[in-house]
C-alpha positions as CSV (number, residue, x, y, z in Angstrom):
1,M,0.0,0.0,0.0
2,A,2.8,2.4,1.0
3,A,4.7,1.5,-2.2
4,A,1.7,2.2,-4.4
5,L,1.1,5.5,-2.7
6,F,4.8,6.4,-3.1
7,M,4.7,5.5,-6.8
8,R,1.4,7.6,-7.3
9,N,3.0,10.6,-5.6
10,R,6.1,10.1,-7.7
11,R,4.1,10.2,-10.9
12,W,2.3,13.3,-9.7
13,R,5.7,15.0,-9.1
14,Y,6.9,14.1,-12.5
15,T,3.7,15.4,-14.1
16,L,3.9,18.6,-12.1
17,L,7.6,19.0,-13.1
18,G,6.7,18.5,-16.8
19,V,4.0,21.1,-16.5
20,W,6.4,23.5,-14.8
21,R,9.0,23.1,-17.5
22,D,6.5,23.7,-20.3
23,W,5.3,26.8,-18.5
24,L,8.8,28.1,-18.1
25,R,9.6,27.4,-21.7
26,D,6.5,29.3,-23.0
27,D,4.5,31.6,-20.6
28,G,7.4,31.8,-18.2
29,Q,9.6,33.5,-20.8
30,T,6.9,36.0,-21.5
31,L,6.5,36.8,-17.8
32,I,10.2,37.2,-17.4
33,Y,10.4,39.6,-20.3
34,V,7.4,41.7,-19.0
35,V,9.1,41.9,-15.6
36,K,12.4,43.0,-17.1
37,V,10.7,45.7,-19.2
38,L,8.9,47.0,-16.1
39,L,12.1,47.0,-14.0
40,A,14.1,48.8,-16.7
41,C,11.4,51.4,-17.2
42,L,11.1,52.1,-13.5
43,L,14.8,52.2,-13.1
44,A,15.1,54.7,-16.0
45,M,12.3,56.8,-14.5
46,W,13.8,56.9,-11.0
47,I,17.3,57.9,-12.3
48,S,15.8,60.6,-14.6
49,L,13.7,62.1,-11.7
50,R,16.6,61.7,-9.3
51,F,18.9,63.8,-11.6
52,E,16.0,66.1,-12.5
53,L,16.3,65.5,-16.2
54,E,13.8,67.5,-18.2
55,Q,11.9,64.7,-19.9
56,P,12.1,61.3,-18.1
57,R,9.7,59.9,-20.8
58,T,12.6,60.0,-23.3
59,A,14.5,57.6,-21.1
60,L,11.4,55.3,-20.9
61,L,10.9,55.5,-24.7
62,T,14.5,54.4,-25.1
63,V,14.0,51.4,-22.9
64,M,11.0,50.5,-24.9
65,I,12.9,50.8,-28.2
66,V,16.0,48.7,-27.3
67,M,14.5,46.1,-24.9
68,Q,14.6,42.5,-26.2
69,A,14.2,39.1,-24.7
70,R,17.9,38.3,-25.2
71,T,20.7,40.2,-23.5
72,S,23.0,40.4,-26.5
73,M,20.2,41.7,-28.6
74,V,19.6,44.5,-26.1
75,L,23.4,45.3,-26.2
76,A,23.5,45.2,-30.0
77,K,20.4,47.5,-30.3
78,S,21.8,49.8,-27.7
79,Y,25.1,50.1,-29.5
80,Y,23.4,51.2,-32.8
81,R,20.9,53.4,-30.8
82,F,23.9,55.2,-29.4
83,W,25.6,55.8,-32.7
84,G,22.3,56.7,-34.4
85,T,21.6,59.2,-31.7
86,I,25.1,60.7,-32.0
87,V,24.7,61.2,-35.7
88,G,21.2,62.6,-35.4
89,I,22.3,65.1,-32.8
90,L,25.3,66.2,-34.8
91,A,23.1,66.7,-37.8
92,S,20.7,68.7,-35.7
93,L,23.4,71.0,-34.5
94,V,24.7,71.6,-38.0
95,L,21.2,72.4,-39.5
96,V,20.2,74.6,-36.6
97,G,23.5,76.4,-36.8
98,L,23.2,77.0,-40.5
99,F,19.4,77.7,-40.9
100,A,18.1,78.8,-37.4
101,Q,16.5,81.9,-38.9
102,E,15.4,80.2,-42.2
103,R,12.5,77.9,-41.3
104,I,11.9,76.8,-45.0
105,L,15.5,76.0,-45.7
106,F,15.8,74.2,-42.4
107,L,12.8,72.0,-43.1
108,G,14.0,71.5,-46.7
109,Y,17.3,70.1,-45.7
110,L,15.6,68.2,-42.9
111,A,13.5,66.5,-45.5
112,V,16.6,65.6,-47.5
113,W,18.2,64.1,-44.3
114,I,15.1,62.1,-43.5
115,G,15.0,60.8,-47.1
116,L,18.7,59.7,-46.9
117,C,18.1,58.0,-43.5
118,T,15.0,56.2,-44.8
119,A,16.8,55.0,-47.9
120,G,19.7,53.8,-45.7
121,S,17.3,51.8,-43.5
122,M,16.2,50.0,-46.7
123,V,19.7,49.3,-47.8
124,F,21.0,47.8,-44.5
125,R,19.6,45.0,-42.4
126,H,18.8,44.3,-38.8
127,H,20.3,46.7,-36.2
128,Q,22.3,48.6,-38.8
129,S,19.0,49.5,-40.5
130,Y,17.7,50.6,-37.1
131,A,20.6,53.0,-36.7
132,F,19.6,54.9,-39.8
133,V,16.0,55.1,-38.5
134,L,17.3,56.6,-35.3
135,A,19.5,59.1,-37.0
136,G,16.4,60.2,-39.0
137,Y,13.9,60.8,-36.2
138,T,16.5,62.0,-33.6
139,I,16.9,65.1,-35.6
140,C,13.2,65.8,-35.1
141,I,13.4,65.2,-31.4
142,V,16.4,67.6,-31.0
143,G,16.3,69.9,-34.0
144,L,12.6,70.9,-34.2
145,P,12.4,72.1,-30.6
146,A,15.7,73.9,-31.1
147,T,14.3,76.0,-34.0
148,L,11.9,77.7,-31.5
149,N,14.8,78.6,-29.3
150,P,18.1,78.4,-31.2
151,G,20.2,79.7,-28.2
152,Q,19.3,76.6,-26.3
153,T,20.2,74.1,-29.0
154,F,23.3,72.7,-27.3
155,D,21.5,72.3,-24.0
156,I,18.5,70.6,-25.6
157,A,20.9,68.2,-27.4
158,M,22.8,67.3,-24.3
159,T,19.6,66.9,-22.3
160,R,18.1,64.5,-24.8
161,F,21.4,62.7,-25.1
162,S,21.6,62.2,-21.3
163,E,18.0,60.9,-21.2
164,I,18.7,58.5,-24.0
165,M,21.9,57.3,-22.2
166,V,19.9,56.7,-19.0
167,G,17.5,54.5,-21.0
168,L,20.2,52.6,-22.7
169,A,22.1,52.0,-19.4
170,S,18.9,50.9,-17.6
171,A,17.8,48.4,-20.3
172,S,21.3,47.0,-20.6
173,L,21.8,46.7,-16.8
174,V,18.5,45.0,-16.2
175,S,18.8,42.7,-19.1
176,A,22.3,41.6,-18.0
177,I,21.4,41.1,-14.3
178,V,17.8,40.0,-14.1
179,F,17.3,36.5,-15.6
180,P,20.0,37.1,-18.3
181,Q,19.4,35.1,-21.4
182,G,22.1,34.7,-24.0
183,V,21.6,34.3,-27.7
184,G,24.0,31.4,-27.9
185,D,21.4,28.9,-27.0
186,L,19.0,30.5,-29.4
187,L,21.6,30.3,-32.2
188,R,22.4,26.7,-31.4
189,N,18.7,25.7,-31.4
190,A,18.1,27.5,-34.7
191,V,21.0,25.6,-36.3
192,R,19.6,22.3,-34.9
193,K,16.1,23.0,-36.0
194,R,17.2,24.0,-39.5
195,Y,19.0,20.6,-39.9
196,R,16.0,18.7,-38.6
197,D,13.7,20.6,-41.0
198,F,16.0,19.9,-44.0
199,S,16.4,16.3,-43.1
200,G,12.6,16.1,-42.8
201,L,12.3,17.6,-46.3
202,L,14.7,15.0,-47.6
203,R,12.7,12.1,-46.1
204,S,9.4,13.5,-47.4
205,L,10.4,12.9,-51.1
206,N,8.2,10.0,-52.4
207,R,5.8,9.2,-55.2
208,E,2.8,10.6,-53.2
209,K,4.5,14.0,-52.9
210,L,5.3,14.1,-56.6
211,A,1.7,13.3,-57.4
212,G,0.4,16.1,-55.2
213,P,0.5,19.9,-55.9
214,A,3.8,21.6,-55.5
215,T,4.2,23.5,-52.2
216,Q,6.4,26.5,-51.5
217,A,6.0,26.9,-47.7
218,A,9.0,24.8,-46.8
219,T,11.3,26.4,-49.4
220,L,10.2,29.9,-48.2
221,R,10.8,29.1,-44.6
222,M,14.3,28.0,-45.4
223,V,14.9,31.2,-47.3
224,G,14.1,33.1,-44.1
225,D,16.1,30.7,-42.0
226,V,19.4,31.8,-43.7
227,F,18.9,35.4,-42.7
228,E,17.5,34.6,-39.3
229,L,20.6,32.7,-38.4
230,E,22.7,35.6,-39.6
231,S,20.7,38.0,-37.3
232,F,21.3,35.7,-34.3
233,H,25.0,35.5,-35.2
234,A,25.4,39.2,-35.5
235,S,23.9,39.7,-32.0
236,S,25.9,36.9,-30.4
237,G,29.1,38.8,-30.8
238,M,27.9,41.3,-28.1
239,E,27.7,38.7,-25.3
240,S,30.8,36.6,-25.9
241,D,34.1,36.5,-27.8
242,Y,33.3,34.1,-30.6
243,S,36.4,33.1,-32.4
244,R,37.1,34.0,-36.0
245,A,37.0,30.3,-36.9
246,Y,33.6,29.9,-35.3
247,R,32.2,32.8,-37.3
248,Q,33.7,31.4,-40.5
249,R,32.2,28.0,-39.7
250,L,28.7,29.6,-39.3
251,N,29.2,31.4,-42.7
252,L,30.2,28.1,-44.3
253,L,27.2,26.4,-42.7
254,N,24.9,29.0,-44.3
255,A,26.6,28.6,-47.7
256,E,26.4,24.8,-47.6
257,F,22.7,24.9,-46.4
258,M,21.8,27.1,-49.4
259,A,23.6,24.9,-51.8
260,A,22.0,21.7,-50.5
261,T,18.5,23.2,-50.5
262,T,18.9,24.4,-54.1
263,S,20.2,21.1,-55.3
264,F,17.4,19.2,-53.6
265,H,14.8,21.5,-55.1
266,A,16.3,21.0,-58.6
267,L,16.1,17.2,-58.0
268,E,12.5,17.4,-56.8
269,Q,11.5,19.5,-59.8
270,L,13.2,17.0,-62.2
271,L,11.3,14.1,-60.6
272,R,8.0,16.0,-60.7
273,R,8.5,16.7,-64.4
274,L,9.3,13.1,-65.1
275,Y,6.4,11.9,-63.1
276,M,4.0,14.2,-64.9
277,G,5.5,13.3,-68.2
278,G,4.8,9.6,-67.8
279,H,8.3,8.1,-67.1
280,P,7.5,5.9,-64.1
281,H,10.5,3.5,-64.5
282,V,12.9,6.4,-64.3
283,V,11.2,8.0,-61.4
284,D,11.1,4.8,-59.4
285,A,14.8,4.1,-60.1
286,L,15.8,7.6,-59.0
287,L,13.7,7.3,-55.8
288,V,15.5,4.0,-55.1
289,L,18.8,5.7,-55.8
290,F,17.8,8.5,-53.3
291,S,16.5,6.2,-50.5
292,P,19.9,5.6,-48.8
293,I,20.3,9.4,-48.4
294,Q,16.9,9.5,-46.6
295,S,18.1,6.7,-44.3
296,A,21.4,8.4,-43.6
297,V,19.7,11.4,-41.9
298,V,17.9,9.2,-39.4
299,L,19.3,7.8,-36.2
300,H,17.5,5.0,-34.4
301,Q,14.3,5.7,-36.4
302,R,14.2,9.3,-35.4
303,E,15.6,12.7,-36.5
304,I,19.1,14.0,-35.8
305,R,18.9,16.1,-32.7
306,N,22.3,17.6,-32.0
307,E,25.9,17.9,-33.2
308,Q,27.0,14.6,-31.6
309,E,24.3,12.7,-33.5
310,A,25.2,14.6,-36.7
311,R,28.7,13.3,-36.4
312,H,27.3,9.8,-36.7
313,A,25.2,10.8,-39.7
314,A,28.3,12.4,-41.3
315,L,30.2,9.0,-41.0
316,T,27.2,7.2,-42.5
317,I,27.0,9.6,-45.4
318,K,30.8,9.3,-46.0
319,A,30.4,5.5,-46.2
320,L,27.6,6.0,-48.7
321,R,29.8,8.3,-50.8
322,D,32.5,5.6,-50.9
323,R,30.2,3.0,-52.3
324,W,28.1,5.4,-54.4
325,P,29.4,4.3,-57.9
326,L,28.5,0.7,-57.0
327,H,25.0,1.7,-55.8
328,V,24.4,3.7,-59.0
329,N,25.4,0.7,-61.2
330,E,23.1,-1.6,-59.2
331,V,20.1,0.8,-59.7
332,Q,21.0,1.4,-63.4
333,S,21.2,-2.3,-64.1
334,S,17.7,-2.8,-62.8
335,L,16.3,-0.4,-65.5
336,P,14.3,-2.1,-68.3
337,E,16.1,-2.4,-71.6
338,S,13.2,-0.8,-73.4
339,L,14.1,2.7,-72.1
340,T,14.5,5.3,-74.9
341,A,17.7,7.3,-75.2
342,T,15.9,10.3,-73.7
343,E,14.8,8.3,-70.7
344,Q,18.3,7.0,-70.2
345,L,19.5,10.7,-70.3
346,D,16.8,11.5,-67.8
347,F,18.1,8.9,-65.5
348,A,21.7,10.1,-65.9
349,T,20.6,13.7,-65.2
350,G,18.7,12.6,-62.1
351,A,21.6,10.5,-60.9
352,E,23.9,13.5,-61.3
353,L,21.6,15.6,-59.1
354,V,21.2,12.9,-56.5
355,Q,25.0,12.7,-56.3
356,R,25.2,16.5,-55.9
357,V,22.7,16.4,-53.1
358,L,24.8,13.6,-51.4
359,E,28.0,15.6,-51.7
360,E,26.4,18.8,-50.4
361,L,24.6,17.1,-47.6
362,H,27.9,15.5,-46.5
363,A,29.6,18.9,-46.4
364,Y,26.7,20.5,-44.6
365,T,26.4,17.6,-42.0
366,N,30.1,17.6,-41.5
367,T,30.3,21.3,-40.8
368,Y,27.2,21.1,-38.5
369,A,28.7,18.2,-36.6
370,G,32.0,20.1,-36.0
371,L,30.3,23.5,-35.2
372,N,31.0,23.3,-31.4
373,E,34.5,21.9,-31.7
374,P,36.7,25.0,-30.9
375,G,39.9,23.5,-32.3
376,A,38.4,22.0,-35.4
377,R,39.7,23.2,-38.7
378,L,37.4,24.3,-41.5
379,P,36.9,21.5,-44.0
380,S,38.4,21.7,-47.4
381,T,35.6,22.8,-49.7
382,S,35.1,24.5,-53.0
383,I,32.1,26.4,-51.8
384,Q,32.7,30.1,-51.3
385,T,31.7,31.5,-48.0
386,P,31.0,35.2,-48.5
387,R,29.3,37.2,-45.9
388,L,25.6,37.8,-46.7
389,G,26.0,41.2,-48.4
390,M,23.6,44.0,-49.1
391,H,21.6,43.1,-52.2
392,F,18.8,45.6,-52.8
393,D,16.9,47.5,-55.4
394,P,18.4,51.0,-55.6
395,L,15.2,52.5,-57.1
396,A,13.2,51.0,-54.2
397,A,15.6,52.6,-51.7
398,L,15.4,55.9,-53.6
399,L,11.6,55.8,-53.5
400,A,11.6,55.0,-49.8
401,G,13.7,58.1,-49.2
402,I,11.4,60.2,-51.3
403,R,8.4,58.9,-49.4
404,G,10.0,59.8,-46.1
405,A,10.8,63.3,-47.3
406,L,7.3,63.8,-48.6
407,V,5.8,62.9,-45.3
408,L,8.0,65.4,-43.6
409,T,7.2,68.0,-46.2
410,V,3.4,67.5,-45.8
411,M,3.5,67.6,-42.0
412,A,5.8,70.6,-42.0
413,G,3.5,72.4,-44.4
414,I,0.5,71.9,-42.2
415,W,2.6,73.1,-39.2
416,I,3.6,76.3,-40.9
417,L,0.3,77.0,-42.7
418,F,-1.9,76.6,-39.6
419,D,0.6,77.6,-36.9
420,W,-0.2,74.2,-35.3
421,R,0.6,74.1,-31.6
422,S,1.2,70.4,-31.7
423,G,3.1,70.5,-35.0
424,I,6.4,69.4,-33.6
425,E,4.9,66.3,-31.9
426,A,3.0,65.5,-35.1
427,I,6.1,65.7,-37.2
428,T,8.1,63.6,-34.8
429,I,5.5,60.8,-34.7
430,G,5.1,61.0,-38.5
431,M,8.8,60.6,-39.0
432,I,9.0,57.7,-36.5
433,T,6.2,56.0,-38.4
434,S,7.6,56.7,-41.9
435,T,11.1,55.4,-41.0
436,L,10.5,52.7,-38.5
437,F,8.3,50.5,-40.7
438,A,9.9,51.3,-44.1
439,S,11.7,47.9,-44.2
440,T,8.9,45.7,-42.9
441,P,7.3,43.1,-45.3
442,S,3.9,44.9,-45.4
443,P,4.2,48.6,-44.1
444,S,0.5,49.4,-44.8
445,K,-0.7,46.5,-42.7
446,T,1.8,47.4,-40.0
447,V,0.6,51.0,-39.9
448,R,-3.0,49.8,-39.4
449,H,-1.9,47.7,-36.4
450,F,0.1,50.7,-35.2
451,I,-3.0,52.9,-35.3
452,I,-4.9,50.4,-33.2
453,G,-2.1,50.5,-30.7
454,A,-2.1,54.3,-30.8
455,L,-5.8,54.5,-30.0
456,I,-5.5,52.0,-27.1
457,G,-2.4,54.0,-25.9
458,T,-4.4,57.2,-26.0
459,A,-7.2,55.8,-23.9
460,L,-4.7,54.4,-21.3
461,L,-2.9,57.8,-21.4
462,Y,-6.1,59.7,-20.6
463,I,-6.8,57.4,-17.6
464,C,-3.2,57.7,-16.3
465,N,-2.8,61.4,-16.8
466,F,-6.2,62.5,-15.4
467,Q,-7.2,59.8,-13.0
468,L,-4.1,58.1,-11.6
469,L,-1.2,60.6,-11.7
470,P,-3.1,63.4,-9.8
471,Q,-3.5,60.9,-6.9
472,A,0.1,59.6,-7.0
473,Q,2.2,60.7,-4.1
474,G,5.9,59.7,-4.2
475,F,7.8,57.4,-6.5
476,L,6.0,54.2,-5.5
477,M,2.5,55.5,-6.3
478,L,3.9,56.9,-9.6
479,A,5.3,53.5,-10.5
480,L,1.9,51.9,-9.7
481,A,0.2,54.4,-12.0
482,V,2.3,53.7,-15.1
483,T,2.8,49.9,-14.5
484,P,-0.5,48.6,-16.1
485,A,0.0,50.3,-19.5
486,I,3.7,49.4,-19.7
487,A,3.0,45.7,-18.7
488,L,0.1,45.4,-21.2
489,A,2.3,46.9,-24.0
490,A,5.2,44.6,-23.1
491,W,3.0,41.6,-23.1
492,L,1.5,42.3,-26.5
493,T,5.0,42.8,-28.0
494,T,5.8,39.1,-27.2
495,Y,3.2,37.9,-29.7
496,P,4.2,38.5,-33.4
497,S,0.7,38.9,-34.6
498,V,0.0,41.9,-32.3
499,A,3.5,43.1,-31.5
500,V,3.0,46.3,-33.5
501,V,-0.1,47.1,-31.4
502,G,2.0,46.9,-28.3
503,T,4.6,49.2,-30.0
504,G,1.8,51.7,-30.7
505,I,0.7,51.6,-27.1
506,F,4.3,52.1,-25.9
507,L,5.1,55.0,-28.2
508,I,1.9,57.0,-27.6
509,F,1.7,56.3,-23.9
510,L,5.3,57.1,-23.1
511,S,5.5,60.1,-25.5
512,H,2.8,62.0,-23.6
513,I,2.9,60.7,-20.1
514,G,2.0,63.6,-17.8
515,F,5.2,64.0,-15.8
516,N,8.5,65.7,-16.5
517,Q,10.3,67.6,-13.8
518,V,6.8,68.5,-12.6
519,F,3.3,67.1,-13.2
520,S,1.5,68.6,-16.2
521,A,-1.7,67.4,-17.7
522,N,-3.9,69.9,-19.7
523,P,-7.0,68.4,-21.3
524,V,-6.8,70.8,-24.3
525,T,-3.1,70.0,-24.9
526,F,-3.9,66.3,-24.5
527,L,-6.6,66.4,-27.2
528,N,-4.4,68.5,-29.5
529,D,-1.5,66.1,-29.2
530,A,-3.8,63.0,-29.5
531,M,-5.3,64.3,-32.8
532,A,-1.8,65.3,-34.0
533,D,-0.5,61.8,-33.4
534,L,-3.3,60.1,-35.2
535,M,-3.2,62.5,-38.1
536,A,0.6,62.0,-38.4
537,I,0.2,58.2,-38.4
538,M,-2.6,58.3,-41.0
539,I,-0.6,60.6,-43.3
540,A,2.4,58.2,-43.1
541,G,0.1,55.3,-43.7
542,L,-1.4,57.1,-46.7
543,F,2.1,57.5,-48.3
544,Y,2.9,53.9,-47.6
545,N,-0.2,53.0,-49.7
546,L,0.7,55.5,-52.4
547,I,4.3,54.3,-52.6
548,D,4.1,50.6,-51.8
549,L,7.5,49.1,-52.3
550,T,6.8,45.6,-51.1
551,N,3.2,44.6,-52.0
552,S,2.5,46.2,-55.3
553,H,2.6,44.8,-58.9
554,W,5.4,47.2,-59.7
555,S,7.6,45.9,-56.9
556,R,6.9,42.3,-57.8
557,T,7.8,43.0,-61.4
558,R,11.1,44.7,-60.5
559,V,12.1,41.8,-58.1
560,A,11.3,39.2,-60.8
561,R,13.3,41.2,-63.3
562,A,16.3,41.5,-60.9
563,M,16.2,37.7,-60.4
564,R,16.2,37.1,-64.1
565,E,19.2,39.4,-64.4
566,L,21.1,37.1,-62.1
567,V,20.6,34.3,-64.6
568,Q,21.8,36.7,-67.4
569,D,24.9,37.5,-65.3
570,A,25.6,33.8,-64.7
571,C,25.4,33.2,-68.5
572,L,27.4,36.2,-69.8
573,Q,29.7,37.7,-67.2
574,A,33.4,37.5,-68.0
575,L,34.1,36.2,-64.5
576,P,31.2,33.8,-63.8
577,L,29.0,34.7,-60.9
578,Q,30.0,32.6,-57.8
579,R,27.3,30.2,-56.7
580,A,27.1,31.5,-53.1
581,H,26.6,35.1,-54.5
582,L,23.8,33.9,-56.7
583,E,22.1,32.1,-53.8
584,T,22.3,35.1,-51.4
585,Q,21.3,37.7,-53.9
586,A,18.3,35.8,-55.1
587,R,17.1,34.9,-51.6
588,E,17.6,38.4,-50.2
589,L,15.7,40.0,-53.1
590,L,12.7,37.9,-52.1
591,L,13.2,38.5,-48.4
592,R,13.4,42.3,-48.7
593,M,10.2,42.3,-50.7
594,G,8.6,40.4,-47.8
595,A,7.2,37.5,-49.9
596,A,9.1,35.0,-47.8
597,R,6.8,36.0,-44.9
598,R,3.7,35.9,-47.0
599,A,3.9,32.3,-48.3
600,A,0.1,32.0,-48.5
601,D,-0.3,35.1,-50.6
602,A,-1.3,34.1,-54.1
603,K,0.0,37.5,-55.5
604,D,3.5,36.6,-54.5
605,K,3.5,33.1,-56.1
606,E,5.0,34.4,-59.4
607,V,7.9,36.1,-57.6
608,V,8.6,32.9,-55.6
609,D,8.5,30.9,-58.8
610,W,11.0,33.2,-60.3
611,L,13.3,32.7,-57.3
612,L,13.1,28.9,-57.6
613,S,13.6,29.1,-61.4
614,T,16.6,31.5,-60.9
615,L,18.3,29.1,-58.4
616,E,17.5,26.0,-60.5
617,I,18.7,27.2,-63.9
618,G,21.3,29.7,-62.6
619,H,23.2,26.9,-60.8
620,A,23.0,24.6,-63.8
621,V,24.5,27.4,-65.9
622,L,27.3,27.9,-63.5
623,V,28.2,24.2,-63.6
624,L,28.1,24.4,-67.4
625,R,30.5,27.3,-67.5
626,A,32.8,25.7,-65.0
627,Q,33.1,22.5,-67.1
628,L,33.3,24.5,-70.4
629,A,36.8,25.4,-69.5
630,T,37.8,21.8,-70.0
631,V,36.5,21.8,-73.6
632,D,39.2,22.1,-76.3
633,D,36.9,21.6,-79.3
634,T,36.3,25.2,-80.6
635,A,33.1,24.3,-82.4
636,L,31.6,22.6,-79.4
637,R,32.6,25.4,-77.1
638,G,31.0,28.0,-79.4
639,R,27.8,25.9,-79.7
640,I,27.4,25.7,-75.9
641,E,28.3,29.4,-75.5
642,Q,25.6,30.2,-78.1
643,S,23.1,28.2,-76.0
644,L,24.1,30.2,-72.9
645,S,23.5,33.4,-74.9
646,H,20.1,32.2,-75.9
647,I,19.3,31.5,-72.2
648,A,20.4,35.0,-71.3
649,R,18.2,36.6,-73.9
650,L,15.2,34.5,-72.8
651,F,15.6,35.6,-69.2
652,G,16.3,39.2,-70.2
653,K,13.0,39.5,-72.0
654,P,10.9,36.3,-71.8
655,S,8.9,35.5,-75.0
656,S,7.7,32.4,-76.8
657,R,10.1,33.1,-79.7
658,L,13.1,33.3,-77.4
659,R,12.0,30.3,-75.4
660,H,11.8,28.1,-78.5
661,A,15.2,29.5,-79.7
662,A,16.8,28.6,-76.4
663,I,15.3,25.1,-76.4
664,Q,16.4,24.4,-79.9
665,S,19.9,25.8,-79.3
666,I,20.3,23.6,-76.3
667,T,19.1,20.5,-78.2
668,R,21.7,21.2,-80.9
669,S,24.4,21.5,-78.2
670,I,23.4,18.2,-76.8
671,D,23.4,16.5,-80.2
672,Q,26.8,18.0,-81.1
673,L,28.2,17.0,-77.7
674,Q,27.1,13.4,-78.1
675,A,28.2,13.2,-81.8
676,S,31.6,14.8,-81.4
677,E,34.8,13.3,-80.1
678,A,34.4,15.2,-76.9
679,Q,33.4,12.0,-75.0
680,A,36.9,10.6,-75.7
681,Q,38.8,13.8,-75.2
682,L,37.1,15.1,-72.0
683,P,37.3,13.7,-68.5
684,Q,34.3,11.4,-68.0
685,S,33.1,13.6,-65.1
686,S,33.2,16.8,-67.2
687,Y,31.4,15.1,-70.1
688,R,28.7,13.8,-67.9
689,E,28.1,17.1,-66.2
690,L,28.0,19.0,-69.5
691,L,25.5,16.6,-70.9
692,T,23.3,16.3,-67.9
693,M,23.2,20.0,-67.1
694,L,22.2,20.8,-70.7
695,H,19.5,18.2,-70.6
696,F,18.3,19.5,-67.2
697,I,18.0,23.1,-68.5
698,R,16.2,21.9,-71.6
699,G,13.8,20.0,-69.4
700,A,13.2,23.1,-67.2
701,L,12.5,25.2,-70.3
702,L,10.1,22.6,-71.7
703,D,8.1,22.4,-68.5
704,S,4.6,23.8,-69.2
705,D,4.2,24.6,-65.5
706,S,7.3,26.8,-65.5
707,V,7.0,30.4,-64.5
708,L,8.2,31.2,-68.0
709,S,4.9,30.1,-69.3
710,L,3.2,33.2,-67.9
711,S,5.1,35.5,-70.4
712,A,6.5,32.9,-72.8
713,P,4.0,30.1,-73.4
714,L,5.0,27.2,-75.5
715,S,1.8,27.1,-77.5
716,Q,3.4,28.8,-80.5
717,P,5.1,26.6,-83.1
718,P,8.9,26.1,-82.8
719,L,11.2,28.3,-84.9
720,T,12.5,27.3,-88.3
721,T,16.3,27.0,-88.9
722,Q,16.4,30.4,-90.5
723,E,14.4,32.0,-87.7
724,L,16.6,30.3,-85.1
725,S,19.7,31.8,-86.7
726,H,18.3,35.3,-86.3
727,A,16.8,34.7,-82.8
């Protein structure tokens, strides 16, 4: 009886312990973050009041802006907040010094500055983008009040700087001391999750998947994973001294991941085309060929969970590589003798892609397994490991800058024309709105959520200013008065779907909280400021709708054209485009437009299809050009170069005529390659890659479901020989 009771109690303890762990992992993290935001805000408020700073709310706003769940992210954001503030203050001092008596010139140059900062926020990513945002609206916080009293410009600048530094110090101190959470674990978990997701994608390849509709969600998620990992990596340097070798290994891991996902997508597309084209024997043989790779990424009938288990998988994949030629011969010998020459070439192309997936999976797994080995050397690899650079549309950045400048011009015009008492507050909020959300995937939708937050913040502000603060006596009562609104806003920001609503509450509530050095709350001023805030946000939202750089047909067309230009560069550049650069440029173009976060949006399907086509054909072109250097036959080399030229023309301006020309040119290259003495003169591997990549590109261009069919359908008859020579 006692033993049964003991076991029952033990089970209850294990159950309660599991519930506690789940709570700590989910709701517990949210509670910790809310507590940290509250403590940082109260600390900043106490220090500001203690040192009698003019506007303690500036310190609270700074806490709101830089506070993150992870300590290193707070430090990284604080670092860029510091430099953004310095640049903004210096610009304010220069403009006020030059144009203090010329309001129109001051506002004109201010509009130019806002435009440059907004454009800069579109060019850079992550916290660097945020520094440009800060440099933009800091000049409104410092420069606009200084125009009313130019003699106090330096004092205003130093006061605002002091308040911002108090906010930065408070946020950093609380984040580092109270339940500190590093980004290292987050980075490690992201790497592990990405490997599990990719291995799951490999295991999901079967006949049933080929028979179903093509899905893009997994591919888009992996596009975002590359840049999410880079963001974590950038922040991790603020909390620990990561070695140069470790940073290089993470860059290599990203490059290998992109290469492996592109090769797998190319293989899946080939299998889908063969399945839809009625070649079941070839499809079945290629799936059998691929099955050992699927088994290699599984350990004890489950997924690979960590680096130690990945080491075991890397050894398994290496053993598979060693016996790969034998495995290919076994599968090839099982093919029926009745296969046509085209079907045999289909199998050879598929086998080449499967082998490429195997090689790249081995490199990726090997790097992942050695990620946490501090003394390990980087593996010898041909894959380039460039940093993820800044690939952007210059015209989109220019238009974003013009949009920010126009918002300022309109707000300043209203301020001057109507001698608006709340004009400075309106311009400041308008500039924050027009710069802060410029690089988001859907600025118009973000502004709508921000307006909801602003309305809630205005209601909470009224209750606090006119009901709670007049009754507050001492710091403790003051803290109790502001805590509910701050806690609500902090809680909302932990949920991605309503995070912008929380930001709106924070910004409006803390911008107009009724205490500075002394309590002040005037109903008329409150209403004027509330209407000014809402008007400024709506004007910024209106310009986001008028100049939509992420969700308009114009932006989609430009992104698609930029992706096609990458294929042109791969075909024609004197120095061939490196594969890693092709991968990063194409993926970032999609990510900057925001389509990777709108996977379910039918309007973005065409752009996503262009991404996949660019990676699929672009990589095949790069392989062709790499192997073309081994071709000594001048006629054959010229024929293949002519085919590359036709591909470049097709992607430069897609049309049915150019599509037929490219297909026929590639067919002639294949015929000449097979008929010439190249097979005897070339290394077997070079000949095989030239033949299979030409066949792969031809198959992609012949695909009726290709994105090319939207602007270059194959319904028209093929070109004659004379027409082909002029195409």
